[in-house]
Steps between C-alpha positions, in 0.01 A plus 500: 500500500610851419447679831660824376239522224226411747619775734500751214142398410391533863656846522310601184179361646554695823567819303157463334340579840283187532226448758596428862461120478712484186761724661525257793544203265759687295694583817495138617618374161758777479645388833524141379668606175754712689575206726556273201740759360701483823379835627366381834532840673294665225244218515466537877461876459217451249317263734558719808365803313198301390434387859550854636271650238228250592576454872129465581456215250580201723432249222754670275753512784450127562544436128825699500622299800422178311680638196807583709500150650459341156803695383709402804508854639440383857633804688281738300205262546563491876509879517173529308331216688602644837362841404174341384466312831548827689234677290247218538198595706292184463625249762452193278669664202787604726551143624483362145759755391719403795481140379604613151784698659605181677512315168722769351726502806549126459584545132756760607635248753410716800359225721514683833307797364248262343453330836451834677244604237309175547498555876364851452229372267415219744451750784255695284282202406196368673516172691388193308478689170611371163772766495633376833518147356673630187761686705565195718545288186744758361694502827524122491620504137757767582657289773465169319670642189807539716441161665466684833223314684655594834488868401137460398414347836677782685334764284153354553566480875599869500187590304287310752648712780404814307160364391383248764137523382578364152362146489618426145853607592501281812363209298769533233768515770360189670486314167862593431611381843323168450639458149855555623470239775448744785180335617529603866549866403207469254274368776597784732439775244 
């Protein structure tokens, strides 16, 4: 593919002053073309300007975050995702965006930050909700990916101290203790 020619065509299209939706699409494509041409700083600038111009369009901002992740621009994606989490007013949307932030942190190999973000999201969820179960499953995957069952047990125990009313959390901890041969500890918990 001739990305230089594509970029020239996109610049001509932008100069024609298209409608807002077309302008957004042109900007997204322009960023991708710049990236393919090895101009990652210019591509990031295009996407940051697009996000800043449409800061109130959360769907567009999420799309830009996905675009950044698809292109392997994890640091820029983390910056944008973190800002979107901070701007989120709806509690469920905020938690879902924290989960997306966790995914990006893991892609960027920032496990400790991902774990802290999951803990923050867990604290904000309701007991026995589907989101609570999702977060607990993500926590388990995070520890099991590193073959750290002991770390998982310790982390769940610490969460129980912070959230003693969480039945699902206590149940998962008990199941883990039993599965790892700690039957006496499982019976006591």
